[in-house]
HTML snippet that shows the backbone in 3Dmol.js (N, CA, C, O; Angstrom):
<script src="https://3Dmol.org/build/3Dmol-min.js"></script>
<div id="view" style="width:600px;height:400px;position:relative"></div>
<script>
const pdb = `
ATOM      1  N   MET A   1       4.516   2.449  11.856  1.00  0.00           N
ATOM      2  CA  MET A   1       5.134   2.783  10.607  1.00  0.00           C
ATOM      3  C   MET A   1       4.576   4.113  10.087  1.00  0.00           C
ATOM      4  O   MET A   1       5.302   4.922   9.509  1.00  0.00           O
ATOM      5  N   ILE A   2       3.281   4.319  10.302  1.00  0.00           N
ATOM      6  CA  ILE A   2       2.671   5.563   9.834  1.00  0.00           C
ATOM      7  C   ILE A   2       3.283   6.772  10.547  1.00  0.00           C
ATOM      8  O   ILE A   2       3.665   7.751   9.906  1.00  0.00           O
ATOM      9  N   ASP A   3       3.371   6.696  11.871  1.00  0.00           N
ATOM     10  CA  ASP A   3       3.971   7.804  12.621  1.00  0.00           C
ATOM     11  C   ASP A   3       5.440   7.992  12.265  1.00  0.00           C
ATOM     12  O   ASP A   3       5.924   9.120  12.177  1.00  0.00           O
ATOM     13  N   PHE A   4       6.146   6.889  12.060  1.00  0.00           N
ATOM     14  CA  PHE A   4       7.561   6.953  11.674  1.00  0.00           C
ATOM     15  C   PHE A   4       7.711   7.650  10.321  1.00  0.00           C
ATOM     16  O   PHE A   4       8.610   8.470  10.137  1.00  0.00           O
ATOM     17  N   THR A   5       6.835   7.323   9.385  1.00  0.00           N
ATOM     18  CA  THR A   5       6.851   7.951   8.062  1.00  0.00           C
ATOM     19  C   THR A   5       6.628   9.452   8.180  1.00  0.00           C
ATOM     20  O   THR A   5       7.336  10.240   7.552  1.00  0.00           O
ATOM     21  N   LYS A   6       5.654   9.843   8.977  1.00  0.00           N
ATOM     22  CA  LYS A   6       5.346  11.259   9.126  1.00  0.00           C
ATOM     23  C   LYS A   6       6.465  12.001   9.844  1.00  0.00           C
ATOM     24  O   LYS A   6       6.803  13.124   9.469  1.00  0.00           O
ATOM     25  N   SER A   7       7.040  11.388  10.866  1.00  0.00           N
ATOM     26  CA  SER A   7       8.141  12.022  11.602  1.00  0.00           C
ATOM     27  C   SER A   7       9.370  12.199  10.716  1.00  0.00           C
ATOM     28  O   SER A   7       9.958  13.279  10.661  1.00  0.00           O
ATOM     29  N   LEU A   8       9.750  11.130  10.025  1.00  0.00           N
ATOM     30  CA  LEU A   8      10.902  11.231   9.128  1.00  0.00           C
ATOM     31  C   LEU A   8      10.630  12.192   7.983  1.00  0.00           C
ATOM     32  O   LEU A   8      11.519  12.928   7.555  1.00  0.00           O
ATOM     33  N   GLY A   9       9.390  12.184   7.487  1.00  0.00           N
ATOM     34  CA  GLY A   9       9.030  13.113   6.425  1.00  0.00           C
ATOM     35  C   GLY A   9       9.263  14.547   6.839  1.00  0.00           C
ATOM     36  O   GLY A   9       9.858  15.326   6.094  1.00  0.00           O
ATOM     37  N   ALA A  10       8.794  14.903   8.031  1.00  0.00           N
ATOM     38  CA  ALA A  10       8.963  16.269   8.532  1.00  0.00           C
ATOM     39  C   ALA A  10      10.432  16.599   8.772  1.00  0.00           C
ATOM     40  O   ALA A  10      10.882  17.709   8.487  1.00  0.00           O
ATOM     41  N   GLU A  11      11.171  15.635   9.292  1.00  0.00           N
ATOM     42  CA  GLU A  11      12.580  15.871   9.616  1.00  0.00           C
ATOM     43  C   GLU A  11      13.469  15.969   8.381  1.00  0.00           C
ATOM     44  O   GLU A  11      14.408  16.764   8.351  1.00  0.00           O
ATOM     45  N   LEU A  12      13.173  15.162   7.362  1.00  0.00           N
ATOM     46  CA  LEU A  12      14.072  15.090   6.207  1.00  0.00           C
ATOM     47  C   LEU A  12      13.650  15.945   5.018  1.00  0.00           C
ATOM     48  O   LEU A  12      14.436  16.136   4.089  1.00  0.00           O
ATOM     49  N   ALA A  13      12.435  16.457   5.029  1.00  0.00           N
ATOM     50  CA  ALA A  13      11.975  17.297   3.916  1.00  0.00           C
ATOM     51  C   ALA A  13      12.889  18.499   3.660  1.00  0.00           C
ATOM     52  O   ALA A  13      13.141  18.821   2.499  1.00  0.00           O
ATOM     53  N   PRO A  14      13.398  19.180   4.707  1.00  0.00           N
ATOM     54  CA  PRO A  14      14.302  20.305   4.432  1.00  0.00           C
ATOM     55  C   PRO A  14      15.579  19.897   3.680  1.00  0.00           C
ATOM     56  O   PRO A  14      16.252  20.736   3.082  1.00  0.00           O
ATOM     57  N   LEU A  15      15.893  18.616   3.720  1.00  0.00           N
ATOM     58  CA  LEU A  15      17.063  18.105   2.988  1.00  0.00           C
ATOM     59  C   LEU A  15      16.666  17.589   1.613  1.00  0.00           C
ATOM     60  O   LEU A  15      17.469  16.971   0.914  1.00  0.00           O
ATOM     61  N   ASN A  16      15.401  17.851   1.225  1.00  0.00           N
ATOM     62  CA  ASN A  16      14.849  17.392  -0.056  1.00  0.00           C
ATOM     63  C   ASN A  16      14.793  15.865  -0.149  1.00  0.00           C
ATOM     64  O   ASN A  16      14.924  15.291  -1.231  1.00  0.00           O
ATOM     65  N   ILE A  17      14.598  15.222   0.997  1.00  0.00           N
ATOM     66  CA  ILE A  17      14.395  13.780   1.052  1.00  0.00           C
ATOM     67  C   ILE A  17      12.928  13.555   1.383  1.00  0.00           C
ATOM     68  O   ILE A  17      12.473  13.880   2.480  1.00  0.00           O
ATOM     69  N   MET A  18      12.196  12.998   0.433  1.00  0.00           N
ATOM     70  CA  MET A  18      10.773  12.798   0.612  1.00  0.00           C
ATOM     71  C   MET A  18      10.518  11.388   1.163  1.00  0.00           C
ATOM     72  O   MET A  18      10.840  10.390   0.517  1.00  0.00           O
ATOM     73  N   VAL A  19       9.950  11.326   2.338  1.00  0.00           N
ATOM     74  CA  VAL A  19       9.649  10.046   2.975  1.00  0.00           C
ATOM     75  C   VAL A  19       8.142   9.823   2.910  1.00  0.00           C
ATOM     76  O   VAL A  19       7.359  10.619   3.428  1.00  0.00           O
ATOM     77  N   ASN A  20       7.756   8.741   2.273  1.00  0.00           N
ATOM     78  CA  ASN A  20       6.360   8.351   2.152  1.00  0.00           C
ATOM     79  C   ASN A  20       6.276   6.850   2.356  1.00  0.00           C
ATOM     80  O   ASN A  20       7.298   6.176   2.486  1.00  0.00           O
ATOM     81  N   CYS A  21       5.074   6.333   2.385  1.00  0.00           N
ATOM     82  CA  CYS A  21       4.895   4.918   2.654  1.00  0.00           C
ATOM     83  C   CYS A  21       3.713   4.380   1.850  1.00  0.00           C
ATOM     84  O   CYS A  21       2.714   5.075   1.660  1.00  0.00           O
ATOM     85  N   VAL A  22       3.833   3.163   1.390  1.00  0.00           N
ATOM     86  CA  VAL A  22       2.735   2.465   0.730  1.00  0.00           C
ATOM     87  C   VAL A  22       2.281   1.361   1.670  1.00  0.00           C
ATOM     88  O   VAL A  22       3.086   0.553   2.133  1.00  0.00           O
ATOM     89  N   ALA A  23       0.983   1.337   1.946  1.00  0.00           N
ATOM     90  CA  ALA A  23       0.412   0.349   2.856  1.00  0.00           C
ATOM     91  C   ALA A  23      -0.509  -0.577   2.053  1.00  0.00           C
ATOM     92  O   ALA A  23      -1.680  -0.262   1.838  1.00  0.00           O
ATOM     93  N   PRO A  24       0.021  -1.705   1.618  1.00  0.00           N
ATOM     94  CA  PRO A  24      -0.817  -2.622   0.834  1.00  0.00           C
ATOM     95  C   PRO A  24      -1.703  -3.475   1.734  1.00  0.00           C
ATOM     96  O   PRO A  24      -1.421  -3.682   2.914  1.00  0.00           O
ATOM     97  N   GLY A  25      -2.765  -3.951   1.142  1.00  0.00           N
ATOM     98  CA  GLY A  25      -3.582  -4.962   1.808  1.00  0.00           C
ATOM     99  C   GLY A  25      -3.076  -6.323   1.360  1.00  0.00           C
ATOM    100  O   GLY A  25      -1.877  -6.513   1.159  1.00  0.00           O
ATOM    101  N   TRP A  26      -3.990  -7.263   1.205  1.00  0.00           N
ATOM    102  CA  TRP A  26      -3.617  -8.575   0.693  1.00  0.00           C
ATOM    103  C   TRP A  26      -3.074  -8.424  -0.726  1.00  0.00           C
ATOM    104  O   TRP A  26      -3.585  -7.628  -1.513  1.00  0.00           O
ATOM    105  N   VAL A  27      -2.037  -9.194  -1.043  1.00  0.00           N
ATOM    106  CA  VAL A  27      -1.455  -9.201  -2.385  1.00  0.00           C
ATOM    107  C   VAL A  27      -1.286 -10.655  -2.799  1.00  0.00           C
ATOM    108  O   VAL A  27      -0.846 -11.487  -2.006  1.00  0.00           O
ATOM    109  N   ASP A  28      -1.633 -10.952  -4.030  1.00  0.00           N
ATOM    110  CA  ASP A  28      -1.565 -12.328  -4.540  1.00  0.00           C
ATOM    111  C   ASP A  28      -0.120 -12.678  -4.896  1.00  0.00           C
ATOM    112  O   ASP A  28       0.311 -12.517  -6.037  1.00  0.00           O
ATOM    113  N   THR A  29       0.612 -13.157  -3.897  1.00  0.00           N
ATOM    114  CA  THR A  29       2.009 -13.547  -4.082  1.00  0.00           C
ATOM    115  C   THR A  29       2.214 -14.969  -3.567  1.00  0.00           C
ATOM    116  O   THR A  29       1.317 -15.559  -2.964  1.00  0.00           O
ATOM    117  N   GLU A  30       3.383 -15.499  -3.809  1.00  0.00           N
ATOM    118  CA  GLU A  30       3.717 -16.835  -3.325  1.00  0.00           C
ATOM    119  C   GLU A  30       3.640 -16.908  -1.802  1.00  0.00           C
ATOM    120  O   GLU A  30       3.389 -17.973  -1.239  1.00  0.00           O
ATOM    121  N   MET A  31       3.852 -15.793  -1.150  1.00  0.00           N
ATOM    122  CA  MET A  31       3.814 -15.775   0.308  1.00  0.00           C
ATOM    123  C   MET A  31       2.418 -16.115   0.834  1.00  0.00           C
ATOM    124  O   MET A  31       2.279 -16.586   1.963  1.00  0.00           O
ATOM    125  N   CYS A  32       1.387 -15.878   0.023  1.00  0.00           N
ATOM    126  CA  CYS A  32       0.003 -16.135   0.436  1.00  0.00           C
ATOM    127  C   CYS A  32      -0.548 -17.451  -0.101  1.00  0.00           C
ATOM    128  O   CYS A  32      -1.687 -17.804   0.204  1.00  0.00           O
ATOM    129  N   THR A  33       0.218 -18.172  -0.879  1.00  0.00           N
ATOM    130  CA  THR A  33      -0.279 -19.390  -1.524  1.00  0.00           C
ATOM    131  C   THR A  33      -0.873 -20.367  -0.517  1.00  0.00           C
ATOM    132  O   THR A  33      -1.960 -20.901  -0.737  1.00  0.00           O
ATOM    133  N   GLU A  34      -0.178 -20.598   0.568  1.00  0.00           N
ATOM    134  CA  GLU A  34      -0.640 -21.586   1.547  1.00  0.00           C
ATOM    135  C   GLU A  34      -1.951 -21.174   2.197  1.00  0.00           C
ATOM    136  O   GLU A  34      -2.863 -21.990   2.331  1.00  0.00           O
ATOM    137  N   VAL A  35      -2.050 -19.916   2.599  1.00  0.00           N
ATOM    138  CA  VAL A  35      -3.275 -19.469   3.270  1.00  0.00           C
ATOM    139  C   VAL A  35      -4.442 -19.398   2.283  1.00  0.00           C
ATOM    140  O   VAL A  35      -5.579 -19.682   2.661  1.00  0.00           O
ATOM    141  N   PHE A  36      -4.184 -19.024   1.033  1.00  0.00           N
ATOM    142  CA  PHE A  36      -5.254 -18.975   0.038  1.00  0.00           C
ATOM    143  C   PHE A  36      -5.698 -20.374  -0.391  1.00  0.00           C
ATOM    144  O   PHE A  36      -6.760 -20.525  -0.994  1.00  0.00           O
ATOM    145  N   ALA A  37      -4.904 -21.386  -0.089  1.00  0.00           N
ATOM    146  CA  ALA A  37      -5.270 -22.763  -0.423  1.00  0.00           C
ATOM    147  C   ALA A  37      -6.317 -23.322   0.544  1.00  0.00           C
ATOM    148  O   ALA A  37      -6.944 -24.343   0.261  1.00  0.00           O
ATOM    149  N   GLN A  38      -6.504 -22.655   1.679  1.00  0.00           N
ATOM    150  CA  GLN A  38      -7.520 -23.100   2.636  1.00  0.00           C
ATOM    151  C   GLN A  38      -8.903 -22.875   2.024  1.00  0.00           C
ATOM    152  O   GLN A  38      -9.184 -21.789   1.516  1.00  0.00           O
ATOM    153  N   PRO A  39      -9.754 -23.877   2.067  1.00  0.00           N
ATOM    154  CA  PRO A  39     -11.077 -23.762   1.446  1.00  0.00           C
ATOM    155  C   PRO A  39     -11.864 -22.534   1.913  1.00  0.00           C
ATOM    156  O   PRO A  39     -12.089 -22.341   3.108  1.00  0.00           O
ATOM    157  N   GLY A  40     -12.271 -21.720   0.960  1.00  0.00           N
ATOM    158  CA  GLY A  40     -13.107 -20.564   1.231  1.00  0.00           C
ATOM    159  C   GLY A  40     -12.406 -19.325   1.751  1.00  0.00           C
ATOM    160  O   GLY A  40     -13.014 -18.259   1.839  1.00  0.00           O
ATOM    161  N   PHE A  41     -11.123 -19.455   2.099  1.00  0.00           N
ATOM    162  CA  PHE A  41     -10.437 -18.314   2.709  1.00  0.00           C
ATOM    163  C   PHE A  41     -10.284 -17.152   1.730  1.00  0.00           C
ATOM    164  O   PHE A  41     -10.592 -16.009   2.066  1.00  0.00           O
ATOM    165  N   ARG A  42      -9.811 -17.443   0.531  1.00  0.00           N
ATOM    166  CA  ARG A  42      -9.615 -16.389  -0.466  1.00  0.00           C
ATOM    167  C   ARG A  42     -10.942 -15.674  -0.759  1.00  0.00           C
ATOM    168  O   ARG A  42     -10.986 -14.447  -0.844  1.00  0.00           O
ATOM    169  N   GLU A  43     -12.007 -16.444  -0.910  1.00  0.00           N
ATOM    170  CA  GLU A  43     -13.317 -15.869  -1.195  1.00  0.00           C
ATOM    171  C   GLU A  43     -13.790 -14.972  -0.050  1.00  0.00           C
ATOM    172  O   GLU A  43     -14.409 -13.933  -0.280  1.00  0.00           O
ATOM    173  N   LYS A  44     -13.495 -15.378   1.174  1.00  0.00           N
ATOM    174  CA  LYS A  44     -13.868 -14.573   2.338  1.00  0.00           C
ATOM    175  C   LYS A  44     -13.123 -13.242   2.317  1.00  0.00           C
ATOM    176  O   LYS A  44     -13.717 -12.194   2.572  1.00  0.00           O
ATOM    177  N   ILE A  45     -11.847 -13.278   2.020  1.00  0.00           N
ATOM    178  CA  ILE A  45     -11.043 -12.051   1.952  1.00  0.00           C
ATOM    179  C   ILE A  45     -11.559 -11.148   0.835  1.00  0.00           C
ATOM    180  O   ILE A  45     -11.750  -9.949   1.037  1.00  0.00           O
ATOM    181  N   GLU A  46     -11.783 -11.728  -0.344  1.00  0.00           N
ATOM    182  CA  GLU A  46     -12.261 -10.940  -1.486  1.00  0.00           C
ATOM    183  C   GLU A  46     -13.616 -10.288  -1.191  1.00  0.00           C
ATOM    184  O   GLU A  46     -13.870  -9.166  -1.629  1.00  0.00           O
ATOM    185  N   ALA A  47     -14.473 -10.975  -0.459  1.00  0.00           N
ATOM    186  CA  ALA A  47     -15.792 -10.435  -0.126  1.00  0.00           C
ATOM    187  C   ALA A  47     -15.687  -9.178   0.742  1.00  0.00           C
ATOM    188  O   ALA A  47     -16.574  -8.326   0.709  1.00  0.00           O
ATOM    189  N   GLY A  48     -14.609  -9.062   1.514  1.00  0.00           N
ATOM    190  CA  GLY A  48     -14.409  -7.905   2.379  1.00  0.00           C
ATOM    191  C   GLY A  48     -13.699  -6.742   1.726  1.00  0.00           C
ATOM    192  O   GLY A  48     -13.492  -5.708   2.361  1.00  0.00           O
ATOM    193  N   ILE A  49     -13.323  -6.893   0.471  1.00  0.00           N
ATOM    194  CA  ILE A  49     -12.635  -5.835  -0.262  1.00  0.00           C
ATOM    195  C   ILE A  49     -13.641  -5.205  -1.224  1.00  0.00           C
ATOM    196  O   ILE A  49     -14.212  -5.917  -2.049  1.00  0.00           O
ATOM    197  N   PRO A  50     -13.874  -3.900  -1.144  1.00  0.00           N
ATOM    198  CA  PRO A  50     -14.844  -3.281  -2.044  1.00  0.00           C
ATOM    199  C   PRO A  50     -14.610  -3.567  -3.534  1.00  0.00           C
ATOM    200  O   PRO A  50     -15.579  -3.674  -4.286  1.00  0.00           O
ATOM    201  N   LEU A  51     -13.373  -3.691  -3.973  1.00  0.00           N
ATOM    202  CA  LEU A  51     -13.117  -4.029  -5.375  1.00  0.00           C
ATOM    203  C   LEU A  51     -13.313  -5.516  -5.665  1.00  0.00           C
ATOM    204  O   LEU A  51     -13.296  -5.935  -6.822  1.00  0.00           O
ATOM    205  N   LYS A  52     -13.501  -6.315  -4.604  1.00  0.00           N
ATOM    206  CA  LYS A  52     -13.803  -7.755  -4.712  1.00  0.00           C
ATOM    207  C   LYS A  52     -12.702  -8.564  -5.402  1.00  0.00           C
ATOM    208  O   LYS A  52     -12.984  -9.550  -6.083  1.00  0.00           O
ATOM    209  N   ARG A  53     -11.455  -8.145  -5.224  1.00  0.00           N
ATOM    210  CA  ARG A  53     -10.346  -8.914  -5.787  1.00  0.00           C
ATOM    211  C   ARG A  53      -9.083  -8.671  -4.975  1.00  0.00           C
ATOM    212  O   ARG A  53      -8.921  -7.637  -4.327  1.00  0.00           O
ATOM    213  N   ILE A  54      -8.206  -9.643  -5.028  1.00  0.00           N
ATOM    214  CA  ILE A  54      -6.894  -9.528  -4.404  1.00  0.00           C
ATOM    215  C   ILE A  54      -5.924  -9.188  -5.533  1.00  0.00           C
ATOM    216  O   ILE A  54      -5.844  -9.923  -6.518  1.00  0.00           O
ATOM    217  N   PRO A  55      -5.193  -8.092  -5.404  1.00  0.00           N
ATOM    218  CA  PRO A  55      -4.377  -7.628  -6.524  1.00  0.00           C
ATOM    219  C   PRO A  55      -3.083  -8.402  -6.719  1.00  0.00           C
ATOM    220  O   PRO A  55      -2.557  -9.005  -5.783  1.00  0.00           O
ATOM    221  N   PRO A  56      -2.576  -8.376  -7.949  1.00  0.00           N
ATOM    222  CA  PRO A  56      -1.230  -8.895  -8.202  1.00  0.00           C
ATOM    223  C   PRO A  56      -0.214  -7.852  -7.734  1.00  0.00           C
ATOM    224  O   PRO A  56      -0.587  -6.702  -7.500  1.00  0.00           O
ATOM    225  N   PRO A  57       1.047  -8.221  -7.594  1.00  0.00           N
ATOM    226  CA  PRO A  57       2.074  -7.275  -7.149  1.00  0.00           C
ATOM    227  C   PRO A  57       2.159  -6.015  -8.015  1.00  0.00           C
ATOM    228  O   PRO A  57       2.516  -4.947  -7.517  1.00  0.00           O
ATOM    229  N   GLU A  58       1.840  -6.128  -9.287  1.00  0.00           N
ATOM    230  CA  GLU A  58       1.925  -4.975 -10.180  1.00  0.00           C
ATOM    231  C   GLU A  58       0.994  -3.836  -9.737  1.00  0.00           C
ATOM    232  O   GLU A  58       1.286  -2.664  -9.970  1.00  0.00           O
ATOM    233  N   ASP A  59      -0.114  -4.188  -9.105  1.00  0.00           N
ATOM    234  CA  ASP A  59      -1.036  -3.154  -8.634  1.00  0.00           C
ATOM    235  C   ASP A  59      -0.457  -2.369  -7.462  1.00  0.00           C
ATOM    236  O   ASP A  59      -0.870  -1.237  -7.212  1.00  0.00           O
ATOM    237  N   ILE A  60       0.470  -2.945  -6.760  1.00  0.00           N
ATOM    238  CA  ILE A  60       1.144  -2.260  -5.657  1.00  0.00           C
ATOM    239  C   ILE A  60       2.333  -1.463  -6.195  1.00  0.00           C
ATOM    240  O   ILE A  60       2.667  -0.399  -5.674  1.00  0.00           O
ATOM    241  N   ALA A  61       2.955  -1.984  -7.227  1.00  0.00           N
ATOM    242  CA  ALA A  61       4.139  -1.330  -7.806  1.00  0.00           C
ATOM    243  C   ALA A  61       3.814   0.026  -8.419  1.00  0.00           C
ATOM    244  O   ALA A  61       4.637   0.940  -8.360  1.00  0.00           O
ATOM    245  N   GLY A  62       2.622   0.173  -9.009  1.00  0.00           N
ATOM    246  CA  GLY A  62       2.265   1.441  -9.656  1.00  0.00           C
ATOM    247  C   GLY A  62       2.358   2.649  -8.732  1.00  0.00           C
ATOM    248  O   GLY A  62       3.028   3.623  -9.075  1.00  0.00           O
ATOM    249  N   PRO A  63       1.706   2.617  -7.568  1.00  0.00           N
ATOM    250  CA  PRO A  63       1.830   3.750  -6.650  1.00  0.00           C
ATOM    251  C   PRO A  63       3.263   3.988  -6.168  1.00  0.00           C
ATOM    252  O   PRO A  63       3.655   5.128  -5.919  1.00  0.00           O
ATOM    253  N   ILE A  64       4.036   2.920  -6.037  1.00  0.00           N
ATOM    254  CA  ILE A  64       5.434   3.081  -5.632  1.00  0.00           C
ATOM    255  C   ILE A  64       6.203   3.811  -6.737  1.00  0.00           C
ATOM    256  O   ILE A  64       6.981   4.723  -6.457  1.00  0.00           O
ATOM    257  N   LEU A  65       5.985   3.411  -7.978  1.00  0.00           N
ATOM    258  CA  LEU A  65       6.638   4.098  -9.100  1.00  0.00           C
ATOM    259  C   LEU A  65       6.244   5.564  -9.144  1.00  0.00           C
ATOM    260  O   LEU A  65       7.077   6.424  -9.433  1.00  0.00           O
ATOM    261  N   PHE A  66       4.976   5.856  -8.860  1.00  0.00           N
ATOM    262  CA  PHE A  66       4.536   7.251  -8.797  1.00  0.00           C
ATOM    263  C   PHE A  66       5.320   8.012  -7.729  1.00  0.00           C
ATOM    264  O   PHE A  66       5.818   9.108  -7.988  1.00  0.00           O
ATOM    265  N   LEU A  67       5.432   7.437  -6.527  1.00  0.00           N
ATOM    266  CA  LEU A  67       6.101   8.128  -5.429  1.00  0.00           C
ATOM    267  C   LEU A  67       7.575   8.407  -5.711  1.00  0.00           C
ATOM    268  O   LEU A  67       8.117   9.403  -5.229  1.00  0.00           O
ATOM    269  N   VAL A  68       8.220   7.555  -6.471  1.00  0.00           N
ATOM    270  CA  VAL A  68       9.635   7.789  -6.762  1.00  0.00           C
ATOM    271  C   VAL A  68       9.839   8.632  -8.017  1.00  0.00           C
ATOM    272  O   VAL A  68      10.974   8.902  -8.410  1.00  0.00           O
ATOM    273  N   SER A  69       8.743   9.047  -8.644  1.00  0.00           N
ATOM    274  CA  SER A  69       8.847   9.872  -9.847  1.00  0.00           C
ATOM    275  C   SER A  69       8.826  11.355  -9.476  1.00  0.00           C
ATOM    276  O   SER A  69       8.509  11.717  -8.343  1.00  0.00           O
ATOM    277  N   ASP A  70       9.163  12.196 -10.432  1.00  0.00           N
ATOM    278  CA  ASP A  70       9.112  13.640 -10.225  1.00  0.00           C
ATOM    279  C   ASP A  70       7.684  14.146 -10.033  1.00  0.00           C
ATOM    280  O   ASP A  70       7.482  15.244  -9.514  1.00  0.00           O
ATOM    281  N   MET A  71       6.694  13.357 -10.445  1.00  0.00           N
ATOM    282  CA  MET A  71       5.298  13.781 -10.265  1.00  0.00           C
ATOM    283  C   MET A  71       4.923  13.864  -8.790  1.00  0.00           C
ATOM    284  O   MET A  71       3.948  14.529  -8.441  1.00  0.00           O
ATOM    285  N   ALA A  72       5.673  13.206  -7.927  1.00  0.00           N
ATOM    286  CA  ALA A  72       5.376  13.203  -6.489  1.00  0.00           C
ATOM    287  C   ALA A  72       6.351  14.083  -5.711  1.00  0.00           C
ATOM    288  O   ALA A  72       6.531  13.893  -4.508  1.00  0.00           O
ATOM    289  N   ARG A  73       6.970  15.025  -6.374  1.00  0.00           N
ATOM    290  CA  ARG A  73       8.033  15.809  -5.732  1.00  0.00           C
ATOM    291  C   ARG A  73       7.536  16.712  -4.606  1.00  0.00           C
ATOM    292  O   ARG A  73       8.344  17.252  -3.851  1.00  0.00           O
ATOM    293  N   HIS A  74       6.220  16.885  -4.481  1.00  0.00           N
ATOM    294  CA  HIS A  74       5.688  17.731  -3.421  1.00  0.00           C
ATOM    295  C   HIS A  74       4.841  16.919  -2.431  1.00  0.00           C
ATOM    296  O   HIS A  74       3.993  17.465  -1.725  1.00  0.00           O
ATOM    297  N   ILE A  75       5.085  15.624  -2.396  1.00  0.00           N
ATOM    298  CA  ILE A  75       4.379  14.742  -1.467  1.00  0.00           C
ATOM    299  C   ILE A  75       5.380  14.255  -0.425  1.00  0.00           C
ATOM    300  O   ILE A  75       6.421  13.693  -0.765  1.00  0.00           O
ATOM    301  N   VAL A  76       5.062  14.471   0.816  1.00  0.00           N
ATOM    302  CA  VAL A  76       5.968  14.060   1.891  1.00  0.00           C
ATOM    303  C   VAL A  76       5.152  13.688   3.131  1.00  0.00           C
ATOM    304  O   VAL A  76       4.172  14.349   3.473  1.00  0.00           O
ATOM    305  N   GLY A  77       5.581  12.618   3.790  1.00  0.00           N
ATOM    306  CA  GLY A  77       4.933  12.185   5.025  1.00  0.00           C
ATOM    307  C   GLY A  77       3.577  11.543   4.823  1.00  0.00           C
ATOM    308  O   GLY A  77       2.765  11.500   5.748  1.00  0.00           O
ATOM    309  N   GLU A  78       3.324  11.047   3.631  1.00  0.00           N
ATOM    310  CA  GLU A  78       2.018  10.478   3.326  1.00  0.00           C
ATOM    311  C   GLU A  78       2.038   8.950   3.322  1.00  0.00           C
ATOM    312  O   GLU A  78       3.061   8.320   3.054  1.00  0.00           O
ATOM    313  N   VAL A  79       0.892   8.387   3.622  1.00  0.00           N
ATOM    314  CA  VAL A  79       0.696   6.945   3.550  1.00  0.00           C
ATOM    315  C   VAL A  79      -0.338   6.699   2.460  1.00  0.00           C
ATOM    316  O   VAL A  79      -1.463   7.193   2.537  1.00  0.00           O
ATOM    317  N   ILE A  80       0.048   5.938   1.450  1.00  0.00           N
ATOM    318  CA  ILE A  80      -0.882   5.603   0.377  1.00  0.00           C
ATOM    319  C   ILE A  80      -1.375   4.183   0.619  1.00  0.00           C
ATOM    320  O   ILE A  80      -0.608   3.223   0.544  1.00  0.00           O
ATOM    321  N   ASN A  81      -2.667   4.065   0.911  1.00  0.00           N
ATOM    322  CA  ASN A  81      -3.286   2.762   1.120  1.00  0.00           C
ATOM    323  C   ASN A  81      -3.622   2.159  -0.229  1.00  0.00           C
ATOM    324  O   ASN A  81      -4.384   2.739  -1.002  1.00  0.00           O
ATOM    325  N   VAL A  82      -3.058   1.003  -0.510  1.00  0.00           N
ATOM    326  CA  VAL A  82      -3.320   0.302  -1.775  1.00  0.00           C
ATOM    327  C   VAL A  82      -3.936  -1.031  -1.396  1.00  0.00           C
ATOM    328  O   VAL A  82      -3.258  -2.056  -1.334  1.00  0.00           O
ATOM    329  N   ASN A  83      -5.248  -0.994  -1.142  1.00  0.00           N
ATOM    330  CA  ASN A  83      -5.909  -2.169  -0.585  1.00  0.00           C
ATOM    331  C   ASN A  83      -7.302  -2.408  -1.164  1.00  0.00           C
ATOM    332  O   ASN A  83      -8.104  -3.138  -0.582  1.00  0.00           O
ATOM    333  N   GLY A  84      -7.582  -1.799  -2.299  1.00  0.00           N
ATOM    334  CA  GLY A  84      -8.881  -2.006  -2.929  1.00  0.00           C
ATOM    335  C   GLY A  84     -10.059  -1.430  -2.161  1.00  0.00           C
ATOM    336  O   GLY A  84     -11.215  -1.760  -2.429  1.00  0.00           O
ATOM    337  N   GLY A  85      -9.748  -0.557  -1.192  1.00  0.00           N
ATOM    338  CA  GLY A  85     -10.798   0.052  -0.394  1.00  0.00           C
ATOM    339  C   GLY A  85     -11.120  -0.683   0.887  1.00  0.00           C
ATOM    340  O   GLY A  85     -12.059  -0.309   1.591  1.00  0.00           O
ATOM    341  N   SER A  86     -10.360  -1.725   1.210  1.00  0.00           N
ATOM    342  CA  SER A  86     -10.693  -2.508   2.412  1.00  0.00           C
ATOM    343  C   SER A  86     -10.399  -1.748   3.696  1.00  0.00           C
ATOM    344  O   SER A  86     -10.970  -2.070   4.738  1.00  0.00           O
ATOM    345  N   VAL A  87      -9.538  -0.762   3.652  1.00  0.00           N
ATOM    346  CA  VAL A  87      -9.266   0.070   4.830  1.00  0.00           C
ATOM    347  C   VAL A  87      -9.376   1.521   4.374  1.00  0.00           C
ATOM    348  O   VAL A  87      -8.419   2.106   3.867  1.00  0.00           O
ATOM    349  N   MET A  88     -10.539   2.074   4.563  1.00  0.00           N
ATOM    350  CA  MET A  88     -10.743   3.484   4.177  1.00  0.00           C
ATOM    351  C   MET A  88     -10.611   4.354   5.407  1.00  0.00           C
ATOM    352  O   MET A  88     -11.472   4.366   6.287  1.00  0.00           O
ATOM    353  N   CYS A  89      -9.498   5.086   5.444  1.00  0.00           N
ATOM    354  CA  CYS A  89      -9.275   5.958   6.600  1.00  0.00           C
ATOM    355  C   CYS A  89      -8.809   7.325   6.134  1.00  0.00           C
ATOM    356  O   CYS A  89      -8.172   7.458   5.089  1.00  0.00           O
ATOM    357  N   GLY A  90      -9.127   8.315   6.906  1.00  0.00           N
ATOM    358  CA  GLY A  90      -8.709   9.673   6.768  1.00  0.00           C
ATOM    359  C   GLY A  90      -8.803  10.299   5.475  1.00  0.00           C
ATOM    360  O   GLY A  90      -8.449  11.469   5.328  1.00  0.00           O
TER     361      GLY A  90
END
`;
const viewer = $3Dmol.createViewer("view");
viewer.addModel(pdb, "pdb");
viewer.setStyle({}, {cartoon: {color: "spectrum"}});
viewer.zoomTo();
viewer.render();
</script>
């Protein structure tokens, strides 16, 4: 997905189409309810996140809103990691 984002970003930027990507980590949604119900699992995940918490969906929505705003008009081909620091790369 990262390479696809960068390739499309380069290809579509001349058409003023900005292609970017948000890469979330764990998010506290209904989709995770079953796995977080396992004893100790949620705590284990939280311990591996530098911010020590699993975010609600709203924490992922903020960067997406930024990317679709005019404030991001010069950002293209980027991957924004929204994971509380659990994957620090590049």
